[in-house]
mmCIF file of the C-alpha atoms, coordinates in Angstrom:
data_MODEL
# 
_entry.id   MODEL 
# 
loop_
_atom_site.group_PDB 
_atom_site.id 
_atom_site.type_symbol 
_atom_site.label_atom_id 
_atom_site.label_alt_id 
_atom_site.label_comp_id 
_atom_site.label_asym_id 
_atom_site.label_entity_id 
_atom_site.label_seq_id 
_atom_site.pdbx_PDB_ins_code 
_atom_site.Cartn_x 
_atom_site.Cartn_y 
_atom_site.Cartn_z 
_atom_site.occupancy 
_atom_site.B_iso_or_equiv 
_atom_site.pdbx_formal_charge 
_atom_site.auth_seq_id 
_atom_site.auth_comp_id 
_atom_site.auth_asym_id 
_atom_site.auth_atom_id 
_atom_site.pdbx_PDB_model_num 
ATOM 1   C CA . MET A 1 1   ? 0.000  0.000  0.000   1.00 0.00 ? 1   MET A CA 1 
ATOM 2   C CA . LYS A 1 2   ? 2.836  2.354  0.878   1.00 0.00 ? 2   LYS A CA 1 
ATOM 3   C CA . TYR A 1 3   ? 4.411  1.896  -2.574  1.00 0.00 ? 3   TYR A CA 1 
ATOM 4   C CA . CYS A 1 4   ? 1.090  2.535  -4.310  1.00 0.00 ? 4   CYS A CA 1 
ATOM 5   C CA . VAL A 1 5   ? 0.757  5.877  -2.529  1.00 0.00 ? 5   VAL A CA 1 
ATOM 6   C CA . ILE A 1 6   ? 4.312  6.846  -3.506  1.00 0.00 ? 6   ILE A CA 1 
ATOM 7   C CA . ILE A 1 7   ? 3.730  5.903  -7.143  1.00 0.00 ? 7   ILE A CA 1 
ATOM 8   C CA . TRP A 1 8   ? 0.428  7.783  -7.144  1.00 0.00 ? 8   TRP A CA 1 
ATOM 9   C CA . LEU A 1 9   ? 2.155  10.898 -5.755  1.00 0.00 ? 9   LEU A CA 1 
ATOM 10  C CA . LEU A 1 10  ? 4.911  10.674 -8.366  1.00 0.00 ? 10  LEU A CA 1 
ATOM 11  C CA . ILE A 1 11  ? 2.333  10.452 -11.127 1.00 0.00 ? 11  ILE A CA 1 
ATOM 12  C CA . LEU A 1 12  ? 0.546  13.517 -9.786  1.00 0.00 ? 12  LEU A CA 1 
ATOM 13  C CA . LEU A 1 13  ? 3.798  15.452 -9.509  1.00 0.00 ? 13  LEU A CA 1 
ATOM 14  C CA . CYS A 1 14  ? 4.948  14.520 -13.017 1.00 0.00 ? 14  CYS A CA 1 
ATOM 15  C CA . ARG A 1 15  ? 1.580  15.216 -14.626 1.00 0.00 ? 15  ARG A CA 1 
ATOM 16  C CA . PRO A 1 16  ? 2.062  18.990 -15.093 1.00 0.00 ? 16  PRO A CA 1 
ATOM 17  C CA . ALA A 1 17  ? 5.427  18.397 -16.776 1.00 0.00 ? 17  ALA A CA 1 
ATOM 18  C CA . ILE A 1 18  ? 3.851  15.879 -19.152 1.00 0.00 ? 18  ILE A CA 1 
ATOM 19  C CA . GLN A 1 19  ? 1.042  18.304 -19.997 1.00 0.00 ? 19  GLN A CA 1 
ATOM 20  C CA . GLU A 1 20  ? 3.573  21.106 -20.513 1.00 0.00 ? 20  GLU A CA 1 
ATOM 21  C CA . GLN A 1 21  ? 5.463  18.966 -23.036 1.00 0.00 ? 21  GLN A CA 1 
ATOM 22  C CA . LYS A 1 22  ? 2.295  18.591 -25.097 1.00 0.00 ? 22  LYS A CA 1 
ATOM 23  C CA . THR A 1 23  ? 1.965  22.368 -25.258 1.00 0.00 ? 23  THR A CA 1 
ATOM 24  C CA . TYR A 1 24  ? 5.299  22.612 -27.055 1.00 0.00 ? 24  TYR A CA 1 
ATOM 25  C CA . HIS A 1 25  ? 4.692  19.775 -29.509 1.00 0.00 ? 25  HIS A CA 1 
ATOM 26  C CA . SER A 1 26  ? 6.145  20.558 -32.927 1.00 0.00 ? 26  SER A CA 1 
ATOM 27  C CA . ASN A 1 27  ? 4.023  21.614 -35.850 1.00 0.00 ? 27  ASN A CA 1 
ATOM 28  C CA . LYS A 1 28  ? 5.158  20.187 -39.206 1.00 0.00 ? 28  LYS A CA 1 
ATOM 29  C CA . ARG A 1 29  ? 3.861  23.249 -41.091 1.00 0.00 ? 29  ARG A CA 1 
ATOM 30  C CA . ASP A 1 30  ? 5.909  25.592 -38.887 1.00 0.00 ? 30  ASP A CA 1 
ATOM 31  C CA . GLU A 1 31  ? 8.974  23.371 -39.213 1.00 0.00 ? 31  GLU A CA 1 
ATOM 32  C CA . LYS A 1 32  ? 8.633  23.493 -43.001 1.00 0.00 ? 32  LYS A CA 1 
ATOM 33  C CA . TRP A 1 33  ? 8.326  27.292 -42.828 1.00 0.00 ? 33  TRP A CA 1 
ATOM 34  C CA . ALA A 1 34  ? 11.521 27.533 -40.730 1.00 0.00 ? 34  ALA A CA 1 
ATOM 35  C CA . ILE A 1 35  ? 13.466 25.237 -43.064 1.00 0.00 ? 35  ILE A CA 1 
ATOM 36  C CA . GLU A 1 36  ? 12.329 27.222 -46.129 1.00 0.00 ? 36  GLU A CA 1 
ATOM 37  C CA . HIS A 1 37  ? 13.495 30.499 -44.557 1.00 0.00 ? 37  HIS A CA 1 
ATOM 38  C CA . ILE A 1 38  ? 16.921 29.069 -43.758 1.00 0.00 ? 38  ILE A CA 1 
ATOM 39  C CA . ALA A 1 39  ? 17.227 27.352 -47.159 1.00 0.00 ? 39  ALA A CA 1 
ATOM 40  C CA . ALA A 1 40  ? 16.664 30.726 -48.854 1.00 0.00 ? 40  ALA A CA 1 
ATOM 41  C CA . LEU A 1 41  ? 19.760 32.285 -47.252 1.00 0.00 ? 41  LEU A CA 1 
ATOM 42  C CA . PRO A 1 42  ? 22.652 32.918 -49.679 1.00 0.00 ? 42  PRO A CA 1 
ATOM 43  C CA . GLU A 1 43  ? 25.090 31.228 -47.274 1.00 0.00 ? 43  GLU A CA 1 
ATOM 44  C CA . VAL A 1 44  ? 22.982 28.070 -47.223 1.00 0.00 ? 44  VAL A CA 1 
ATOM 45  C CA . LYS A 1 45  ? 22.486 28.051 -50.998 1.00 0.00 ? 45  LYS A CA 1 
ATOM 46  C CA . GLU A 1 46  ? 26.258 28.378 -51.419 1.00 0.00 ? 46  GLU A CA 1 
ATOM 47  C CA . PHE A 1 47  ? 26.879 25.493 -48.992 1.00 0.00 ? 47  PHE A CA 1 
ATOM 48  C CA . MET A 1 48  ? 24.310 23.277 -50.740 1.00 0.00 ? 48  MET A CA 1 
ATOM 49  C CA . LEU A 1 49  ? 26.051 23.872 -54.055 1.00 0.00 ? 49  LEU A CA 1 
ATOM 50  C CA . TYR A 1 50  ? 29.544 23.394 -52.595 1.00 0.00 ? 50  TYR A CA 1 
ATOM 51  C CA . ALA A 1 51  ? 28.647 20.151 -50.778 1.00 0.00 ? 51  ALA A CA 1 
ATOM 52  C CA . ARG A 1 52  ? 26.345 18.679 -53.439 1.00 0.00 ? 52  ARG A CA 1 
ATOM 53  C CA . LYS A 1 53  ? 28.430 15.481 -53.740 1.00 0.00 ? 53  LYS A CA 1 
ATOM 54  C CA . ASN A 1 54  ? 28.100 14.824 -49.998 1.00 0.00 ? 54  ASN A CA 1 
ATOM 55  C CA . LYS A 1 55  ? 24.295 14.961 -49.803 1.00 0.00 ? 55  LYS A CA 1 
ATOM 56  C CA . PRO A 1 56  ? 23.789 18.327 -48.059 1.00 0.00 ? 56  PRO A CA 1 
ATOM 57  C CA . GLN A 1 57  ? 20.675 18.539 -45.899 1.00 0.00 ? 57  GLN A CA 1 
ATOM 58  C CA . LEU A 1 58  ? 18.747 20.786 -43.573 1.00 0.00 ? 58  LEU A CA 1 
ATOM 59  C CA . MET A 1 59  ? 16.996 19.368 -40.551 1.00 0.00 ? 59  MET A CA 1 
ATOM 60  C CA . VAL A 1 60  ? 15.130 20.650 -37.530 1.00 0.00 ? 60  VAL A CA 1 
ATOM 61  C CA . LYS A 1 61  ? 17.375 20.093 -34.548 1.00 0.00 ? 61  LYS A CA 1 
ATOM 62  C CA . GLU A 1 62  ? 15.173 21.779 -31.961 1.00 0.00 ? 62  GLU A CA 1 
ATOM 63  C CA . ASP A 1 63  ? 11.657 23.217 -31.795 1.00 0.00 ? 63  ASP A CA 1 
ATOM 64  C CA . PRO A 1 64  ? 10.595 26.215 -29.736 1.00 0.00 ? 64  PRO A CA 1 
ATOM 65  C CA . GLY A 1 65  ? 9.730  25.045 -26.268 1.00 0.00 ? 65  GLY A CA 1 
ATOM 66  C CA . PRO A 1 66  ? 10.076 25.775 -22.599 1.00 0.00 ? 66  PRO A CA 1 
ATOM 67  C CA . PHE A 1 67  ? 13.843 26.386 -22.879 1.00 0.00 ? 67  PHE A CA 1 
ATOM 68  C CA . THR A 1 68  ? 14.163 28.219 -26.197 1.00 0.00 ? 68  THR A CA 1 
ATOM 69  C CA . LYS A 1 69  ? 11.947 30.383 -28.360 1.00 0.00 ? 69  LYS A CA 1 
ATOM 70  C CA . TYR A 1 70  ? 13.738 29.492 -31.596 1.00 0.00 ? 70  TYR A CA 1 
ATOM 71  C CA . TYR A 1 71  ? 13.698 26.786 -34.201 1.00 0.00 ? 71  TYR A CA 1 
ATOM 72  C CA . CYS A 1 72  ? 17.211 25.395 -34.526 1.00 0.00 ? 72  CYS A CA 1 
ATOM 73  C CA . ILE A 1 73  ? 17.904 24.321 -38.101 1.00 0.00 ? 73  ILE A CA 1 
ATOM 74  C CA . ALA A 1 74  ? 21.059 22.293 -38.653 1.00 0.00 ? 74  ALA A CA 1 
ATOM 75  C CA . VAL A 1 75  ? 22.803 22.499 -42.007 1.00 0.00 ? 75  VAL A CA 1 
ATOM 76  C CA . GLY A 1 76  ? 25.218 19.716 -42.810 1.00 0.00 ? 76  GLY A CA 1 
ATOM 77  C CA . ILE A 1 77  ? 25.995 16.687 -44.879 1.00 0.00 ? 77  ILE A CA 1 
ATOM 78  C CA . GLY A 1 78  ? 24.201 13.385 -44.709 1.00 0.00 ? 78  GLY A CA 1 
ATOM 79  C CA . ASN A 1 79  ? 26.301 10.799 -46.478 1.00 0.00 ? 79  ASN A CA 1 
ATOM 80  C CA . PHE A 1 80  ? 27.267 7.387  -45.094 1.00 0.00 ? 80  PHE A CA 1 
ATOM 81  C CA . ASP A 1 81  ? 23.873 7.122  -43.315 1.00 0.00 ? 81  ASP A CA 1 
ATOM 82  C CA . MET A 1 82  ? 24.894 9.778  -40.805 1.00 0.00 ? 82  MET A CA 1 
ATOM 83  C CA . PHE A 1 83  ? 24.148 13.493 -40.514 1.00 0.00 ? 83  PHE A CA 1 
ATOM 84  C CA . ARG A 1 84  ? 27.085 15.748 -39.641 1.00 0.00 ? 84  ARG A CA 1 
ATOM 85  C CA . THR A 1 85  ? 26.218 19.311 -38.696 1.00 0.00 ? 85  THR A CA 1 
ATOM 86  C CA . THR A 1 86  ? 28.253 22.080 -40.284 1.00 0.00 ? 86  THR A CA 1 
ATOM 87  C CA . VAL A 1 87  ? 26.374 25.076 -38.865 1.00 0.00 ? 87  VAL A CA 1 
ATOM 88  C CA . CYS A 1 88  ? 23.219 25.743 -36.842 1.00 0.00 ? 88  CYS A CA 1 
ATOM 89  C CA . TYR A 1 89  ? 20.830 28.565 -37.654 1.00 0.00 ? 89  TYR A CA 1 
ATOM 90  C CA . PHE A 1 90  ? 18.146 29.783 -35.288 1.00 0.00 ? 90  PHE A CA 1 
ATOM 91  C CA . ILE A 1 91  ? 14.948 31.453 -36.376 1.00 0.00 ? 91  ILE A CA 1 
ATOM 92  C CA . ASP A 1 92  ? 12.473 33.251 -34.144 1.00 0.00 ? 92  ASP A CA 1 
ATOM 93  C CA . PRO A 1 93  ? 8.989  32.255 -35.384 1.00 0.00 ? 93  PRO A CA 1 
ATOM 94  C CA . LYS A 1 94  ? 7.434  35.474 -34.044 1.00 0.00 ? 94  LYS A CA 1 
ATOM 95  C CA . THR A 1 95  ? 9.871  38.007 -35.529 1.00 0.00 ? 95  THR A CA 1 
ATOM 96  C CA . CYS A 1 96  ? 11.438 35.967 -38.368 1.00 0.00 ? 96  CYS A CA 1 
ATOM 97  C CA . ARG A 1 97  ? 14.872 37.132 -37.152 1.00 0.00 ? 97  ARG A CA 1 
ATOM 98  C CA . ILE A 1 98  ? 17.649 34.723 -37.984 1.00 0.00 ? 98  ILE A CA 1 
ATOM 99  C CA . TYR A 1 99  ? 20.635 33.986 -35.775 1.00 0.00 ? 99  TYR A CA 1 
ATOM 100 C CA . ILE A 1 100 ? 23.638 31.730 -36.155 1.00 0.00 ? 100 ILE A CA 1 
ATOM 101 C CA . ASP A 1 101 ? 25.545 29.629 -33.655 1.00 0.00 ? 101 ASP A CA 1 
ATOM 102 C CA . ASP A 1 102 ? 28.917 31.278 -33.065 1.00 0.00 ? 102 ASP A CA 1 
ATOM 103 C CA . VAL A 1 103 ? 30.928 28.171 -32.190 1.00 0.00 ? 103 VAL A CA 1 
ATOM 104 C CA . MET A 1 104 ? 34.126 30.099 -31.485 1.00 0.00 ? 104 MET A CA 1 
ATOM 105 C CA . ASP A 1 105 ? 32.548 32.355 -28.848 1.00 0.00 ? 105 ASP A CA 1 
ATOM 106 C CA . ASN A 1 106 ? 34.350 31.164 -25.742 1.00 0.00 ? 106 ASN A CA 1 
ATOM 107 C CA . SER A 1 107 ? 33.057 33.759 -23.301 1.00 0.00 ? 107 SER A CA 1 
ATOM 108 C CA . THR A 1 108 ? 30.798 31.543 -21.160 1.00 0.00 ? 108 THR A CA 1 
ATOM 109 C CA . ASN A 1 109 ? 29.727 27.939 -20.744 1.00 0.00 ? 109 ASN A CA 1 
ATOM 110 C CA . ALA A 1 110 ? 26.406 28.477 -22.532 1.00 0.00 ? 110 ALA A CA 1 
ATOM 111 C CA . LEU A 1 111 ? 25.182 25.711 -24.824 1.00 0.00 ? 111 LEU A CA 1 
ATOM 112 C CA . TRP A 1 112 ? 24.493 28.119 -27.695 1.00 0.00 ? 112 TRP A CA 1 
ATOM 113 C CA . HIS A 1 113 ? 26.232 31.390 -28.469 1.00 0.00 ? 113 HIS A CA 1 
ATOM 114 C CA . ILE A 1 114 ? 23.899 32.887 -30.999 1.00 0.00 ? 114 ILE A CA 1 
ATOM 115 C CA . ILE A 1 115 ? 24.538 36.118 -32.820 1.00 0.00 ? 115 ILE A CA 1 
ATOM 116 C CA . PRO A 1 116 ? 22.314 37.912 -35.331 1.00 0.00 ? 116 PRO A CA 1 
ATOM 117 C CA . LEU A 1 117 ? 22.927 36.934 -38.941 1.00 0.00 ? 117 LEU A CA 1 
ATOM 118 C CA . GLU A 1 118 ? 23.873 40.542 -39.762 1.00 0.00 ? 118 GLU A CA 1 
ATOM 119 C CA . LYS A 1 119 ? 26.647 40.486 -37.154 1.00 0.00 ? 119 LYS A CA 1 
ATOM 120 C CA . TYR A 1 120 ? 27.932 37.169 -38.503 1.00 0.00 ? 120 TYR A CA 1 
ATOM 121 C CA . ARG A 1 121 ? 27.998 38.556 -42.046 1.00 0.00 ? 121 ARG A CA 1 
ATOM 122 C CA . HIS A 1 122 ? 29.981 41.556 -40.822 1.00 0.00 ? 122 HIS A CA 1 
ATOM 123 C CA . TRP A 1 123 ? 32.609 39.525 -38.925 1.00 0.00 ? 123 TRP A CA 1 
ATOM 124 C CA . ARG A 1 124 ? 32.912 36.192 -40.775 1.00 0.00 ? 124 ARG A CA 1 
ATOM 125 C CA . TYR A 1 125 ? 35.909 37.148 -42.925 1.00 0.00 ? 125 TYR A CA 1 
ATOM 126 C CA . ASP A 1 126 ? 37.845 38.774 -40.074 1.00 0.00 ? 126 ASP A CA 1 
ATOM 127 C CA . PRO A 1 127 ? 40.677 36.414 -38.967 1.00 0.00 ? 127 PRO A CA 1 
ATOM 128 C CA . ARG A 1 128 ? 39.927 37.198 -35.308 1.00 0.00 ? 128 ARG A CA 1 
ATOM 129 C CA . PHE A 1 129 ? 36.459 35.691 -35.768 1.00 0.00 ? 129 PHE A CA 1 
ATOM 130 C CA . ARG A 1 130 ? 38.046 32.320 -36.594 1.00 0.00 ? 130 ARG A CA 1 
ATOM 131 C CA . ASN A 1 131 ? 39.795 32.228 -33.195 1.00 0.00 ? 131 ASN A CA 1 
ATOM 132 C CA . TYR A 1 132 ? 38.163 32.032 -29.793 1.00 0.00 ? 132 TYR A CA 1 
ATOM 133 C CA . HIS A 1 133 ? 36.474 35.364 -29.213 1.00 0.00 ? 133 HIS A CA 1 
ATOM 134 C CA . THR A 1 134 ? 33.650 37.297 -27.628 1.00 0.00 ? 134 THR A CA 1 
ATOM 135 C CA . PHE A 1 135 ? 31.976 40.598 -28.358 1.00 0.00 ? 135 PHE A CA 1 
ATOM 136 C CA . LYS A 1 136 ? 31.862 43.734 -26.284 1.00 0.00 ? 136 LYS A CA 1 
ATOM 137 C CA . GLY A 1 137 ? 29.439 46.057 -28.004 1.00 0.00 ? 137 GLY A CA 1 
ATOM 138 C CA . ASP A 1 138 ? 30.519 46.159 -31.649 1.00 0.00 ? 138 ASP A CA 1 
ATOM 139 C CA . LYS A 1 139 ? 34.134 45.175 -30.924 1.00 0.00 ? 139 LYS A CA 1 
ATOM 140 C CA . ILE A 1 140 ? 35.524 41.677 -31.127 1.00 0.00 ? 140 ILE A CA 1 
ATOM 141 C CA . ILE A 1 141 ? 37.834 40.506 -28.342 1.00 0.00 ? 141 ILE A CA 1 
ATOM 142 C CA . VAL A 1 142 ? 40.127 37.547 -28.978 1.00 0.00 ? 142 VAL A CA 1 
ATOM 143 C CA . LEU A 1 143 ? 40.218 34.995 -26.156 1.00 0.00 ? 143 LEU A CA 1 
ATOM 144 C CA . ASP A 1 144 ? 42.477 32.139 -25.218 1.00 0.00 ? 144 ASP A CA 1 
ATOM 145 C CA . SER A 1 145 ? 41.113 28.601 -24.831 1.00 0.00 ? 145 SER A CA 1 
ATOM 146 C CA . LYS A 1 146 ? 40.172 29.325 -21.200 1.00 0.00 ? 146 LYS A CA 1 
ATOM 147 C CA . GLY A 1 147 ? 38.094 32.371 -22.102 1.00 0.00 ? 147 GLY A CA 1 
ATOM 148 C CA . ASN A 1 148 ? 40.604 35.023 -21.003 1.00 0.00 ? 148 ASN A CA 1 
ATOM 149 C CA . PRO A 1 149 ? 41.234 38.058 -23.241 1.00 0.00 ? 149 PRO A CA 1 
ATOM 150 C CA . ILE A 1 150 ? 44.483 37.999 -25.174 1.00 0.00 ? 150 ILE A CA 1 
ATOM 151 C CA . HIS A 1 151 ? 46.159 41.364 -24.746 1.00 0.00 ? 151 HIS A CA 1 
ATOM 152 C CA . GLY A 1 152 ? 47.689 43.149 -27.664 1.00 0.00 ? 152 GLY A CA 1 
ATOM 153 C CA . THR A 1 153 ? 44.878 42.270 -30.093 1.00 0.00 ? 153 THR A CA 1 
ATOM 154 C CA . LYS A 1 154 ? 42.562 44.859 -31.562 1.00 0.00 ? 154 LYS A CA 1 
# 
């Protein structure tokens, strides 16, 4: 009897979390919309052409939910029965703003370091952007592998 009460209490406690998950269930129409917006980007079109022999693909990596308000669309190659992500784009379904995962941003331990697409387009050819870095306003700051600023860099 004691175990039945404990199980019953666990079910009651977990019930709101289960219901909350249903609220954030993905919508295939919205996923298609997000993929189409990302596929239309010149950077993605260029990648699809460049990687055409390696079966380039776009896939929804994450839907908006309780932890993020964005669709995460992974762009990569899908040969050898395995998908390998090259870059992740994020799109806000409410504003249609597009962001990109800045994998070299070493400023914190956050899972995603997203920057607006416009900022990425401005910095992507700067050699400092290819090293560990962070941003302070509109300036880029080069970091070492531990996240400390490297002095003497502009």
